[in-house]
KEDREN-797064 format. One record per atom (N, C-alpha, C): residue number from 0; residue in one letter; atom name; x, y, z. Coordinates in nm, 4 decimals. Each point is the difference from the previous one (the first is absolute). Layout:
KEDREN-797064
NUM:A:CA:X:Y:Z
...
end
This chain:
KEDREN-797064
0:M:N:0.0835:-0.1163:-0.0345
0:M:CA:-0.1184:0.1290:0.0611
0:M:C:0.1377:0.0926:-0.0492
1:S:N:-0.0481:0.1092:-0.0385
1:S:CA:0.0398:0.1266:-0.0402
1:S:C:-0.0288:0.1603:0.0315
2:F:N:0.0656:0.0902:0.0476
2:F:CA:-0.0405:0.0776:0.0348
2:F:C:-0.0231:0.1588:-0.0260
3:K:N:-0.1114:0.0704:-0.0259
3:K:CA:0.0500:0.1711:-0.0538
3:K:C:0.0372:0.0582:0.1083
4:I:N:0.0746:0.0409:-0.0059
4:I:CA:0.1101:0.0745:0.1292
4:I:C:0.1038:0.1433:-0.1448
5:Q:N:-0.0733:0.1305:0.0549
5:Q:CA:0.0632:0.1013:-0.1268
5:Q:C:0.1431:0.0492:0.1791
6:L:N:0.1074:0.0252:-0.0628
6:L:CA:0.0803:0.1300:0.0016
6:L:C:0.0685:0.0614:-0.0403
7:K:N:0.0445:0.0830:0.0790
7:K:CA:0.0223:0.1642:-0.0587
7:K:C:0.1109:0.0707:0.0564
8:I:N:0.1005:0.0672:-0.0447
8:I:CA:0.0912:0.0026:0.0986
8:I:C:-0.0066:0.1336:-0.0787
9:I:N:-0.0036:0.0898:0.1465
9:I:CA:-0.0683:0.1612:0.0343
9:I:C:0.1280:0.1011:0.0892
10:S:N:0.0141:0.1229:0.0469
10:S:CA:0.0417:0.0473:0.0648
10:S:C:-0.0445:-0.0401:0.1226
11:S:N:0.1417:-0.0104:0.0734
11:S:CA:0.0267:0.0179:0.1459
11:S:C:-0.1147:0.0948:0.0804
12:L:N:0.0025:0.1536:-0.0328
12:L:CA:-0.0967:0.0976:0.0032
12:L:C:-0.1924:-0.0457:-0.0461
13:E:N:-0.0178:-0.1176:-0.0739
13:E:CA:-0.1380:0.0497:0.0226
13:E:C:-0.0518:-0.1056:0.1134
14:K:N:-0.1298:0.0784:0.0141
14:K:CA:-0.1089:-0.0686:0.0995
14:K:C:-0.1274:-0.1191:-0.0784
15:V:N:-0.0119:-0.0759:0.0849
15:V:CA:-0.0396:-0.1662:-0.1090
15:V:C:-0.1174:-0.0722:0.1380
16:F:N:-0.0680:0.0340:-0.0644
16:F:CA:-0.1930:-0.0143:0.0765
16:F:C:-0.0095:-0.0643:0.0159
17:W:N:0.0057:-0.1308:0.0429
17:W:CA:-0.0851:-0.1195:0.0146
17:W:C:-0.1712:-0.0339:-0.1241
18:D:N:-0.0514:0.1391:0.0668
18:D:CA:-0.1303:-0.0396:-0.0652
18:D:C:-0.0160:0.1112:-0.1208
19:E:N:0.1285:-0.0150:-0.0593
19:E:CA:-0.0097:0.1344:-0.1416
19:E:C:0.0557:-0.0713:-0.0806
20:E:N:-0.0576:0.0546:-0.1240
20:E:CA:0.0406:-0.0378:-0.1258
20:E:C:0.2032:0.0924:-0.0861
21:L:N:0.0789:-0.0924:0.0655
21:L:CA:0.1621:0.0698:-0.0084
21:L:C:0.0017:0.0565:-0.1890
22:N:N:-0.0147:0.1033:0.0168
22:N:CA:0.0286:0.1560:-0.0812
22:N:C:0.1034:0.0049:-0.0234
23:A:N:0.1595:-0.0628:0.0613
23:A:CA:0.1482:0.0816:0.0070
23:A:C:0.0407:-0.0169:-0.1159
24:T:N:0.1144:0.0942:-0.0033
24:T:CA:0.1168:-0.0474:-0.1419
24:T:C:0.0636:-0.1209:-0.0211
25:E:N:0.0214:-0.0592:-0.0217
25:E:CA:0.1270:-0.1626:0.0119
25:E:C:0.1222:0.0090:-0.0509
26:Y:N:0.0570:0.0184:0.0027
26:Y:CA:0.1692:-0.0070:-0.0083
26:Y:C:0.0514:-0.2082:0.0310
27:N:N:0.1277:0.1328:-0.1455
27:N:CA:0.0718:-0.2117:-0.0229
27:N:C:0.1657:0.0870:0.0132
28:E:N:-0.0057:0.1495:-0.0102
28:E:CA:0.1464:0.0647:0.0147
28:E:C:0.0057:0.0928:0.1211
29:F:N:0.1041:-0.0523:0.1181
29:F:CA:0.0168:0.0902:0.0377
29:F:C:0.1864:0.0670:0.0545
30:S:N:0.0534:0.1352:-0.0147
30:S:CA:0.1254:-0.0129:0.0455
30:S:C:0.0086:0.0746:0.1310
31:A:N:0.1160:-0.0780:0.0432
31:A:CA:0.1353:0.0907:0.1005
31:A:C:0.0469:0.0289:0.0521
32:L:N:0.1029:0.0737:0.0686
32:L:CA:0.0985:-0.0184:0.0399
32:L:C:0.0604:-0.0642:0.0672
33:R:N:0.1335:-0.0503:-0.0007
33:R:CA:0.1048:-0.1165:0.0925
33:R:C:-0.0553:0.0841:0.1587
34:G:N:-0.0110:-0.0728:0.0641
34:G:CA:0.0374:-0.0224:0.1298
34:G:C:-0.1615:0.0617:0.0489
35:E:N:-0.0977:-0.0029:-0.0889
35:E:CA:-0.1031:0.1144:-0.0223
35:E:C:-0.1363:-0.1719:0.0560
36:R:N:-0.1383:0.0716:0.0648
36:R:CA:-0.0564:-0.1052:0.0099
36:R:C:-0.1814:-0.0048:-0.0796
37:F:N:0.0119:-0.1264:-0.0887
37:F:CA:-0.0962:0.1322:-0.0804
37:F:C:-0.1583:-0.1122:0.0663
38:S:N:-0.0435:-0.0135:-0.0121
38:S:CA:-0.1909:-0.0361:0.0080
38:S:C:-0.0868:-0.0344:-0.1083
39:F:N:-0.0374:-0.1017:-0.0155
39:F:CA:-0.1219:0.0114:-0.0266
39:F:C:-0.1083:-0.0745:0.0520
40:Q:N:-0.2147:-0.0467:-0.0749
40:Q:CA:-0.0510:-0.1071:0.0355
40:Q:C:-0.0138:-0.0644:-0.0736
41:A:N:-0.0518:-0.1329:0.0318
41:A:CA:-0.0504:-0.0862:-0.0625
41:A:C:-0.1451:-0.0355:0.0420
42:A:N:-0.1124:0.0289:-0.0830
42:A:CA:-0.1341:-0.0242:0.0044
42:A:C:-0.0768:-0.1323:-0.0336
43:V:N:-0.0218:-0.0160:0.0909
43:V:CA:-0.0761:-0.1417:-0.0702
43:V:C:-0.1884:-0.0317:0.0368
44:K:N:0.0020:-0.0971:-0.1888
44:K:CA:-0.1781:0.0353:0.0900
44:K:C:-0.0485:-0.1667:-0.0459
45:F:N:-0.0433:-0.0147:0.1206
45:F:CA:-0.0206:-0.1797:-0.0726
45:F:C:-0.1642:0.0285:-0.0545
46:T:N:-0.0178:0.0165:-0.0642
46:T:CA:-0.1663:0.0130:-0.0952
46:T:C:-0.0744:-0.1537:-0.0211
47:G:N:0.0285:-0.1554:0.0040
47:G:CA:0.0467:-0.1168:0.0258
47:G:C:-0.0397:-0.0615:-0.0726
48:R:N:-0.0705:-0.1336:-0.0109
48:R:CA:0.0644:-0.0964:-0.0772
48:R:C:-0.0493:-0.0450:-0.1296
49:D:N:0.0797:-0.0449:-0.1377
49:D:CA:-0.0032:-0.0098:-0.0529
49:D:C:-0.1495:-0.1017:-0.0754
50:D:N:-0.0160:-0.0771:0.1228
50:D:CA:-0.0579:-0.1038:-0.0562
50:D:C:-0.1723:0.1140:0.0411
51:E:N:-0.0383:0.0633:-0.0691
51:E:CA:-0.1003:0.1018:0.0646
51:E:C:-0.1720:-0.0936:0.0073
52:K:N:0.0421:-0.1496:0.0280
52:K:CA:-0.1344:-0.0698:0.0534
52:K:C:-0.0060:-0.0296:0.1697
53:V:N:0.1172:0.0790:0.0427
53:V:CA:0.0751:-0.0134:0.1218
53:V:C:-0.0161:0.1304:0.0605
54:L:N:-0.1114:-0.0292:0.0982
54:L:CA:-0.1228:0.1091:0.1340
54:L:C:0.1813:0.0245:0.1071
55:L:N:0.0458:0.1391:-0.0320
55:L:CA:0.0938:0.0417:0.0992
55:L:C:-0.0880:0.0270:0.1281
56:P:N:0.0135:0.0056:0.1950
56:P:CA:0.0139:0.0225:0.0435
56:P:C:0.0088:0.1962:-0.0552
57:M:N:-0.0481:0.1337:0.1200
57:M:CA:-0.0029:0.0338:0.0066
57:M:C:0.1886:0.0538:0.0829
58:N:N:-0.0005:-0.0791:0.1056
58:N:CA:0.1335:0.0109:0.1090
58:N:C:0.0896:-0.1159:-0.0846
59:E:N:0.0315:-0.0869:-0.1196
59:E:CA:0.0752:-0.0318:-0.0264
59:E:C:0.1137:0.0681:0.0016
60:T:N:0.1248:-0.0420:0.0318
60:T:CA:0.1564:0.0510:-0.0628
60:T:C:0.1062:-0.1292:-0.0153
61:L:N:0.1177:0.1035:-0.1098
61:L:CA:0.0677:-0.0966:-0.0544
61:L:C:0.0784:0.0339:0.1097
62:K:N:0.1667:-0.0792:0.0367
62:K:CA:0.0504:-0.0259:0.0548
62:K:C:0.1075:0.0027:-0.0941
63:I:N:0.0821:0.0741:-0.0595
63:I:CA:0.1301:0.0567:-0.0777
63:I:C:0.1063:0.0241:0.0149
64:K:N:0.1445:0.0117:-0.0480
64:K:CA:0.0753:-0.0222:0.0880
64:K:C:0.0747:0.0825:-0.0842
65:A:N:0.0574:0.0890:0.0031
65:A:CA:-0.0046:0.1448:-0.0819
65:A:C:0.2210:0.0173:0.0209
66:E:N:0.0476:0.0832:-0.0734
66:E:CA:0.1751:0.0170:-0.0410
66:E:C:0.0305:0.0728:-0.0825
67:L:N:0.1320:0.0698:0.0444
67:L:CA:-0.0014:0.0240:-0.1156
67:L:C:0.1733:0.0121:-0.0522
68:E:N:-0.0133:-0.0633:-0.1191
68:E:CA:0.1498:-0.0922:-0.0879
68:E:C:0.0682:0.1115:-0.0377
69:T:N:0.1101:0.0240:-0.0159
69:T:CA:0.1023:0.1490:-0.0610
69:T:C:0.1755:-0.1001:0.0104
70:D:N:0.0751:0.0653:-0.1242
70:D:CA:0.0908:-0.0709:-0.0379
70:D:C:0.0610:0.1178:0.0814
71:M:N:-0.0207:0.1209:0.0974
71:M:CA:0.0928:0.0581:0.0437
71:M:C:0.0292:-0.0928:0.1518
72:E:N:0.0958:0.0488:0.0303
72:E:CA:0.0323:0.0282:0.1868
72:E:C:-0.0579:0.0507:0.0542
73:C:N:-0.0988:-0.0300:0.0430
73:C:CA:-0.0630:0.1394:0.1183
73:C:C:-0.1377:-0.0173:0.0620
74:R:N:0.0129:0.0377:0.1770
74:R:CA:-0.0729:-0.0682:0.0675
74:R:C:-0.1221:0.0819:-0.0459
75:I:N:-0.1467:-0.0643:0.0579
75:I:CA:-0.1019:0.0138:-0.0630
75:I:C:-0.1157:-0.0312:0.0780
76:D:N:-0.0404:0.1063:0.0555
76:D:CA:-0.1219:-0.0638:0.1414
76:D:C:-0.1151:0.0289:-0.0953
77:I:N:-0.0990:-0.0590:0.0775
77:I:CA:-0.0986:-0.0468:-0.0458
77:I:C:-0.1370:-0.0048:0.1138
78:R:N:-0.0888:0.0818:-0.0594
78:R:CA:-0.0849:0.0790:0.1659
78:R:C:-0.1204:-0.0362:-0.0790
79:E:N:-0.1304:-0.0558:0.0913
79:E:CA:-0.1069:0.0186:-0.0001
79:E:C:-0.0967:0.1093:-0.0284
80:V:N:-0.1290:0.0932:-0.0746
80:V:CA:-0.0324:0.1282:-0.0042
80:V:C:-0.0973:-0.0622:0.0793
81:A:N:-0.0079:0.0055:0.1509
81:A:CA:-0.1414:-0.0640:0.0608
81:A:C:-0.0441:0.1505:0.0081
82:A:N:-0.1877:-0.0734:0.0428
82:A:CA:-0.1298:0.1495:-0.0552
82:A:C:-0.0565:-0.0286:0.1803
83:V:N:-0.0262:0.1291:0.0417
83:V:CA:-0.0453:0.0291:0.1811
83:V:C:-0.1199:0.0742:-0.0248
84:Q:N:-0.0798:-0.0523:0.0951
84:Q:CA:-0.1772:0.1083:-0.0050
84:Q:C:0.0362:0.1304:0.0476
85:V:N:-0.0359:0.1025:-0.0875
85:V:CA:0.0370:0.1794:0.0050
85:V:C:-0.1815:-0.0876:0.0838
86:N:N:-0.0288:0.1679:0.0548
86:N:CA:-0.1437:-0.0566:0.0493
86:N:C:0.0134:0.2182:-0.0736
87:H:N:0.0608:0.0516:0.0288
87:H:CA:0.0136:0.1869:0.0092
87:H:C:0.0665:0.0259:-0.0436
88:P:N:0.0318:0.0523:-0.1882
88:P:CA:0.0883:-0.0968:-0.0584
88:P:C:-0.0142:0.2347:-0.0643
89:T:N:-0.0667:0.0303:0.0088
89:T:CA:0.0516:0.2160:-0.0629
89:T:C:-0.0991:0.0406:0.1995
90:M:N:0.0232:0.1239:-0.0059
90:M:CA:-0.0855:0.1361:0.0705
90:M:C:-0.0858:-0.0265:-0.1400
91:I:N:-0.1205:0.0845:0.0699
91:I:CA:-0.1263:0.0679:-0.0649
91:I:C:0.0232:0.1036:-0.1173
92:Q:N:0.1106:0.1039:0.0537
92:Q:CA:0.0826:0.0485:-0.1513
92:Q:C:0.1146:0.0182:0.0172
93:R:N:-0.0333:-0.0359:-0.1438
93:R:CA:0.0753:-0.0831:0.0046
93:R:C:0.0717:0.0638:-0.1921
94:D:N:0.1313:-0.0484:-0.0695
94:D:CA:0.0835:0.0285:-0.0953
94:D:C:-0.0612:-0.1046:-0.0586
95:D:N:0.0343:0.0317:-0.2119
95:D:CA:-0.1272:-0.1067:-0.0980
95:D:C:0.1493:-0.1044:0.0080
96:D:N:0.1508:-0.0752:0.0739
96:D:CA:0.0814:-0.0127:0.0034
96:D:C:0.0157:-0.0962:0.0156
97:F:N:-0.0800:-0.0606:0.0161
97:F:CA:-0.0625:-0.1586:0.1029
97:F:C:-0.0481:-0.0783:-0.1076
98:L:N:0.0931:-0.1142:0.0511
98:L:CA:-0.0585:-0.1053:-0.1114
98:L:C:-0.0768:-0.1308:0.0373
99:R:N:-0.0553:0.0523:0.1263
99:R:CA:-0.1814:-0.0983:0.0571
99:R:C:-0.0212:0.1154:0.1321
100:V:N:-0.1680:0.0401:0.0101
100:V:CA:-0.0429:0.0800:0.0943
100:V:C:-0.0420:-0.0459:0.1125
101:S:N:0.0109:-0.1585:-0.0804
101:S:CA:-0.1544:-0.0648:0.1203
101:S:C:0.0951:-0.1260:0.0172
102:P:N:-0.0819:-0.0690:0.1480
102:P:CA:0.0842:-0.0884:0.0537
102:P:C:0.0269:-0.0933:-0.0764
103:G:N:0.1158:-0.1265:0.0299
103:G:CA:-0.0017:-0.0706:-0.0765
103:G:C:0.1133:-0.0698:0.0534
104:I:N:0.0703:-0.0872:-0.0834
104:I:CA:0.0782:-0.0795:-0.0012
104:I:C:0.1629:0.0791:-0.0820
105:Y:N:0.0859:0.0167:0.0325
105:Y:CA:0.0860:0.0976:-0.0332
105:Y:C:0.1590:-0.0980:-0.0717
106:P:N:0.0723:0.0211:-0.0585
106:P:CA:0.0957:-0.0797:0.0849
106:P:C:0.1380:0.0910:0.0175
107:D:N:0.0828:-0.0259:0.0991
107:D:CA:0.0687:0.0400:0.0492
107:D:C:0.1331:-0.0302:0.1362
108:I:N:-0.0144:-0.1323:0.0683
108:I:CA:0.1089:-0.0695:0.0113
108:I:C:0.0388:-0.0584:-0.0513
109:L:N:0.1628:-0.0298:-0.0157
109:L:CA:0.1200:-0.0576:-0.0362
109:L:C:0.0177:-0.1018:0.0741
110:N:N:-0.0069:-0.1693:-0.0610
110:N:CA:-0.0128:-0.0960:0.1325
110:N:C:0.1001:-0.1253:-0.0210
111:A:N:0.1036:-0.0067:0.0474
111:A:CA:0.1179:-0.0743:-0.0579
111:A:C:-0.0976:-0.1159:-0.1178
112:H:N:0.0594:0.0013:-0.1290
112:H:CA:-0.0024:-0.1494:-0.0939
112:H:C:0.0083:-0.1023:-0.0226
113:C:N:-0.0053:-0.1357:0.1282
113:C:CA:-0.0038:-0.1494:0.0547
113:C:C:0.0171:-0.0630:-0.1437
114:G:N:-0.0560:0.0131:-0.1017
114:G:CA:0.0337:-0.0872:-0.0988
114:G:C:-0.1000:-0.0360:-0.0751
115:K:N:-0.1154:-0.0419:0.1236
115:K:CA:-0.0745:-0.0209:-0.0875
115:K:C:-0.1655:0.1132:-0.0032
116:W:N:-0.1036:0.0377:-0.0921
116:W:CA:-0.0601:0.1358:0.0013
116:W:C:-0.1340:-0.0907:-0.0521
117:N:N:-0.1021:0.0753:0.1350
117:N:CA:-0.1127:-0.0642:-0.0313
117:N:C:-0.1353:0.1076:-0.1251
118:I:N:0.0229:-0.0930:-0.0808
118:I:CA:-0.1226:0.1319:-0.1027
118:I:C:-0.1435:-0.0131:0.0042
119:A:N:-0.0614:0.0653:0.0203
119:A:CA:-0.1147:-0.0322:-0.0156
119:A:C:-0.0678:0.0224:-0.1239
120:T:N:-0.1561:-0.0156:-0.0464
120:T:CA:-0.0456:-0.0049:-0.1334
120:T:C:-0.0193:0.1131:0.0189
121:D:N:-0.0048:0.0846:-0.1157
121:D:CA:-0.0479:0.1084:0.0000
121:D:C:0.0439:0.1259:0.0493
122:Q:N:0.0963:0.0147:0.0341
122:Q:CA:0.0397:0.0832:0.0505
122:Q:C:0.1780:0.0330:-0.0462
123:W:N:0.0341:0.1379:-0.0080
123:W:CA:0.1491:0.0089:-0.0556
123:W:C:0.0223:0.0303:0.1774
124:R:N:0.1646:-0.1234:-0.0071
124:R:CA:0.0943:0.0038:0.0893
124:R:C:0.1340:0.0307:-0.0002
125:C:N:0.0603:0.0601:0.0781
125:C:CA:0.1717:0.0653:-0.0511
125:C:C:0.1368:-0.0808:0.0449
126:L:N:0.0582:-0.0010:-0.0027
126:L:CA:0.1500:-0.0417:0.0075
126:L:C:0.0646:0.1243:-0.0158
127:W:N:0.1400:0.0458:0.1318
127:W:CA:0.0229:0.1457:0.0018
127:W:C:0.1554:-0.0486:-0.0502
128:F:N:0.0854:-0.0256:-0.1592
128:F:CA:0.1225:-0.0240:0.0206
128:F:C:0.1064:0.1002:0.0043
129:A:N:0.1021:-0.0047:0.1143
129:A:CA:0.1084:0.1922:-0.0171
129:A:C:0.1945:-0.1404:-0.0173
130:V:N:-0.0610:0.0709:-0.1540
130:V:CA:0.2059:-0.0368:0.0001
130:V:C:0.1646:0.0548:0.0115
131:N:N:-0.0025:-0.0716:0.1053
131:N:CA:0.1398:0.1424:0.0200
131:N:C:0.0706:-0.0408:-0.1003
132:I:N:0.0351:0.0613:-0.0980
132:I:CA:0.1594:-0.0241:-0.0599
132:I:C:0.1614:0.0274:0.0300
133:P:N:0.0950:-0.0729:-0.0391
133:P:CA:0.0549:0.0109:0.1089
133:P:C:0.1254:0.1549:-0.0765
134:E:N:0.0531:0.0299:0.0847
134:E:CA:0.0944:0.1299:-0.0128
134:E:C:0.1148:-0.0825:-0.0965
135:N:N:0.0276:-0.1531:-0.1023
135:N:CA:0.0694:0.0174:-0.0401
135:N:C:-0.0539:-0.1298:-0.1222
136:A:N:-0.1281:0.0697:-0.0643
136:A:CA:-0.1370:-0.0340:-0.0525
136:A:C:0.0944:-0.0088:-0.1634
137:K:N:-0.0013:-0.0565:-0.0854
137:K:CA:0.0141:0.0199:-0.1597
137:K:C:-0.0904:0.0917:-0.0092
138:S:N:0.0787:0.0998:-0.1054
138:S:CA:-0.1298:0.0549:-0.0565
138:S:C:-0.0432:-0.0814:-0.1439
139:G:N:-0.1299:0.0373:-0.0265
139:G:CA:-0.0751:-0.0339:-0.1277
139:G:C:-0.0731:-0.0344:0.0195
140:R:N:-0.0843:-0.1053:-0.0043
140:R:CA:-0.1372:-0.0503:-0.0420
140:R:C:0.0618:-0.1471:0.0883
141:H:N:-0.0820:-0.0013:0.0835
141:H:CA:-0.0776:-0.1438:0.0874
141:H:C:-0.1013:-0.1169:-0.0122
142:N:N:-0.0309:-0.0403:-0.0610
142:N:CA:-0.1407:-0.0621:0.0428
142:N:C:-0.0707:-0.0506:0.1020
143:M:N:-0.1107:0.0518:0.1052
143:M:CA:-0.0242:-0.0889:0.1050
143:M:C:-0.1766:-0.0209:-0.0777
144:N:N:-0.0438:-0.1491:0.0824
144:N:CA:-0.1117:-0.0167:-0.0420
144:N:C:-0.1083:-0.0442:0.1181
145:V:N:-0.0493:0.0442:-0.0127
145:V:CA:-0.1035:0.0296:0.1468
145:V:C:-0.1064:-0.1908:-0.0035
146:Q:N:0.0105:-0.1289:0.0783
146:Q:CA:-0.0428:-0.1028:-0.0116
146:Q:C:-0.0624:-0.0338:0.1066
147:C:N:-0.1354:-0.0314:-0.0453
147:C:CA:-0.1413:-0.0583:0.0677
147:C:C:-0.0287:-0.1870:-0.0081
148:R:N:0.0057:-0.0441:0.0394
148:R:CA:-0.0015:-0.1524:0.0755
148:R:C:-0.1608:-0.0348:-0.0422
149:Q:N:-0.0810:-0.0709:-0.0029
149:Q:CA:-0.0529:-0.0801:0.0568
149:Q:C:-0.0350:-0.1237:0.0129
150:R:N:0.0496:-0.1051:0.0577
150:R:CA:0.0173:-0.0815:-0.0416
150:R:C:0.0788:-0.0868:-0.1038
151:K:N:-0.0641:-0.0523:-0.0748
151:K:CA:0.1161:0.0143:-0.1311
151:K:C:-0.0340:0.0697:-0.1135
152:A:N:-0.0444:0.1177:0.0053
152:A:CA:-0.0488:0.1220:-0.0344
152:A:C:0.1122:0.0716:-0.0668
153:R:N:-0.0220:0.0984:-0.0199
153:R:CA:0.1241:0.0817:0.0004
153:R:C:-0.0188:0.1317:-0.1125
154:F:N:0.0100:0.1044:0.0696
154:F:CA:-0.0372:0.1071:-0.0459
154:F:C:0.0889:0.1620:0.0197
155:G:N:0.0764:0.0922:-0.0424
155:G:CA:0.0324:0.0833:0.0243
155:G:C:0.0409:0.1438:-0.1581
156:K:N:0.0269:0.0852:0.1111
156:K:CA:0.0855:0.1398:-0.1173
156:K:C:0.1058:0.0155:0.0158
157:E:N:0.1014:0.0207:-0.1221
157:E:CA:0.1298:0.0262:0.0084
157:E:C:0.0512:0.2194:-0.0417
158:L:N:0.0642:-0.0719:0.0486
158:L:CA:0.0428:0.2024:0.0477
158:L:C:0.1315:0.0398:-0.0253
159:H:N:0.0035:0.0918:-0.0570
159:H:CA:0.1046:0.0400:-0.0267
159:H:C:0.1046:0.1388:0.0838
160:P:N:0.0568:-0.0103:0.0565
160:P:CA:0.0859:0.0476:0.0752
160:P:C:0.1224:0.0765:-0.0379
161:K:N:-0.0648:0.1418:0.0301
161:K:CA:0.2091:0.0130:-0.1559
161:K:C:0.0572:0.0897:0.1527
162:G:N:0.1729:-0.0478:0.0284
162:G:CA:0.1065:0.0607:0.1067
162:G:C:0.0441:0.0910:-0.0595
163:Y:N:0.0071:0.1196:0.0949
163:Y:CA:0.0611:0.1351:-0.0256
163:Y:C:0.1590:-0.0062:0.0947
164:S:N:0.0935:0.0366:-0.0303
164:S:CA:0.0696:0.0829:0.0870
164:S:C:0.0219:0.0895:-0.0121
165:C:N:0.0274:0.1231:0.0581
165:C:CA:-0.0431:0.1014:0.0234
165:C:C:0.1508:0.0978:0.1399
166:N:N:0.0622:0.0980:-0.0731
166:N:CA:0.0995:0.0577:0.0718
166:N:C:-0.0502:0.1031:0.0956
167:N:N:-0.1622:0.0709:-0.1053
167:N:CA:-0.0089:0.1281:0.0215
167:N:C:-0.0544:-0.0263:0.2047
168:A:N:0.0453:0.1362:0.0918
168:A:CA:-0.1011:-0.0779:0.0634
168:A:C:-0.0760:0.0297:0.0547
169:K:N:-0.0784:0.1426:-0.1006
169:K:CA:-0.2132:0.0256:0.0166
169:K:C:-0.0198:-0.1418:-0.0796
170:A:N:0.0130:-0.0631:-0.1181
170:A:CA:-0.0159:-0.1026:-0.0276
170:A:C:-0.0497:-0.1076:0.0538
171:K:N:0.0935:-0.0434:0.1551
171:K:CA:0.0491:-0.1253:0.0552
171:K:C:-0.1080:-0.0076:0.0920
172:N:N:-0.1078:0.1752:0.0053
172:N:CA:-0.1126:0.0029:0.1141
172:N:C:-0.1292:-0.0797:-0.0683
173:I:N:-0.0079:-0.0053:-0.1635
173:I:CA:-0.0998:-0.0781:-0.0120
173:I:C:-0.0136:-0.1534:0.0132
174:L:N:-0.1593:-0.0600:0.0478
174:L:CA:-0.0017:-0.1226:0.0334
174:L:C:-0.0010:-0.0773:-0.0556
175:Y:N:-0.0773:0.0538:-0.1453
175:Y:CA:-0.0620:-0.0636:-0.1396
175:Y:C:-0.0541:0.0340:-0.0866
176:T:N:-0.0453:-0.0380:-0.1033
176:T:CA:-0.0771:0.1085:-0.1260
176:T:C:-0.0664:-0.1520:-0.0822
177:V:N:-0.1198:0.0507:0.0404
177:V:CA:-0.0046:-0.1266:-0.0897
177:V:C:-0.1079:0.0324:-0.1680
178:V:N:0.0365:-0.1026:-0.0469
178:V:CA:0.0182:0.0181:-0.1972
178:V:C:-0.1329:-0.0376:-0.0358
179:S:N:-0.0880:0.0474:0.0026
179:S:CA:-0.1427:-0.0603:-0.0873
179:S:C:0.0639:-0.1745:-0.1390
180:S:N:-0.0738:-0.0291:0.0171
180:S:CA:0.0386:-0.1062:-0.1797
180:S:C:-0.0513:0.0623:-0.0604
end
C-alpha cells in the first residue's frame, strides 16, 4: 500500500499552520558563507492512501523518519516545529500585520527531533533544519537531499546550497541568502 504525501522545502521564516493550505514559495537553492548557519523547513502533508477504497480515520498518523543527506562535512540540527494553543492572540486595537487574529493552534516551539515523526492526516507539519557550514568548507555547489522514509517507501527533495568564502567583515554578518529556483 502506498501513501499520498506532499513535501515542500520552504524558508525558515514561514509560519505553517496545521489547518491552512500552504502557499509558501518553495526553494531548492540556498547560499551561505563559510562559518555561518542557514536554516530551512521541510513541510510535509499526508493526504491519504493511494487505495481510494480505504477510508482514513480522522486521527490516523503516519510515522516517518526524516534526515538530511549531504556531501559536505557539517553539523546538522533537526527540530520538529510544534504547535501551541493560543487563546488571546491580539488585543482589540491592533495593526493589520497579524497572520491570524483568532484563537487556535499556532506554530511556535522547536523540539528536538528524535528520529521518528508523526504526520497527521490532512495537516501540514514541519521539520526545521539548521545547517552549520564549517570555516574550512569548500566553495562551490554542494548536494543536499531531504529524505523521508515510511517503512520501505522513500520520498525526498534535492537542495543545492552554494558555499562562498569571504574576507569582507560586513559580508560575514550575513547569515544566509535564499535564492528562488
